[in-house]
Each structure stands twice: as structure tokens, then as C-alpha cells.
C-alpha positions in Angstrom: 0.0 0.0 0.1 1.4 3.4 -1.0 1.4 6.4 1.4 2.5 9.9 1.0 3.5 11.4 4.3 4.9 14.7 5.4 7.5 14.7 8.1 9.3 17.9 9.2 8.6 19.6 5.9 9.8 16.6 4.0 7.7 14.4 1.7 8.4 10.7 1.7 6.7 8.1 -0.5 6.4 4.8 1.5 5.6 1.5 0.1 5.1 -1.9 1.9 7.6 -4.6 0.8 5.1 -6.2 -1.6 4.3 -2.9 -3.4 7.9 -1.6 -3.7 8.0 0.6 -6.6 11.1 1.8 -8.6 11.0 4.7 -11.0 13.6 4.6 -13.8 15.1 8.1 -14.5 17.2 8.9 -17.5 20.3 11.2 -17.3 20.2 13.8 -20.1 22.5 16.4 -21.4 21.6 20.0 -20.3 24.0 22.4 -21.8 27.5 21.4 -20.6 26.0 19.5 -17.5 23.7 16.6 -17.1 20.1 16.5 -15.6 17.4 14.0 -14.6 13.8 14.4 -15.9 11.2 13.8 -13.1 7.8 12.4 -14.2 4.9 14.8 -13.9 3.0 12.5 -11.4 6.0 12.3 -9.2 6.4 16.2 -9.1 2.6 16.4 -8.3 3.0 13.8 -5.4 5.9 15.7 -4.0 4.2 19.1 -4.5 7.1 20.3 -6.8 7.2 22.5 -9.7 9.8 23.7 -12.2 12.4 25.9 -10.5 12.0 24.3 -7.0 15.1 23.2 -5.3 15.8 19.6 -4.4 18.6 18.1 -2.1 20.3 14.9 -2.5 21.0 13.5 0.9 23.3 10.5 1.7 21.7 8.1 4.1 22.7 4.6 5.5 20.3 3.1 2.9 21.7 5.0 -0.1 20.6 8.5 -1.3 17.5 10.3 -0.8 16.1 13.1 -3.0 14.1 15.6 -1.0 12.8 19.2 -1.1 13.6 19.5 2.7 16.7 21.7 3.5 17.8 20.7 7.0 20.4 23.5 7.1 17.8 26.1 6.4 15.4 24.6 8.9 18.0 24.8 11.6 18.7 28.5 10.7 14.9 29.2 10.9 14.7 27.5 14.3 17.5 29.7 15.6 15.9 32.9 14.1 12.4 32.0 15.6 14.1 31.5 19.0 15.7 35.0 18.7 12.5 36.6 17.6 10.6 35.1 20.6 13.4 36.3 23.0 13.5 39.8 21.6 9.9 40.2 20.5 9.4 43.5 22.4 12.5 45.0 21.0 11.5 43.8 17.5 8.0 45.3 18.0 9.5 48.7 18.9 11.9 48.8 16.0 9.1 48.0 13.6 7.2 51.1 14.6 
């Protein structure tokens, strides 16, 4: 059974062992570089569109392609902590 889950801003497609699905992707020349074409249905399931940024993350099980940027998430967490701590000062500066 196929499920689409969202965990910490990252979309994962999960399959049970009987329903494991592999998508074949072809590497194509893009100028002097190479690129991979993602099928439209995969883009829709991952809520992606042309121009969005993806990250290739090395995991113990291989590589994971994800729109989730862990470094940016950590930076936002630190910024939110600072905004909570200095909310009164920030409010005064905004006026």
C-alpha cells in the first residue's frame, strides 16, 4: 500500500515490501551539464514544480532526494528563538 507522508517539511513516498516501486530516470545532457527528468506524477505527489530546489542526501540506505533543506530549517529554528526572545525590542523597532 502506497502512502504519502509529510515529516518535518519533507515528503516521503512509502511502500510496503510487496508494493515496492522503482522509477527509472534517464540522465540527459543539459548544456555542458547533465540532468534528470522527473515524471509529472512524481512532481505532483511531492508538491514540486519547475524551479523548485531539491537536495540529494546520503543516508545509510543510499541516497534520498528531498525538497527539505535541513540546514535552512535549523537556521529558521534559531531565528524563531531569537524573535521570541527579543519580540518586544523587535516590535519597537518595527514602529
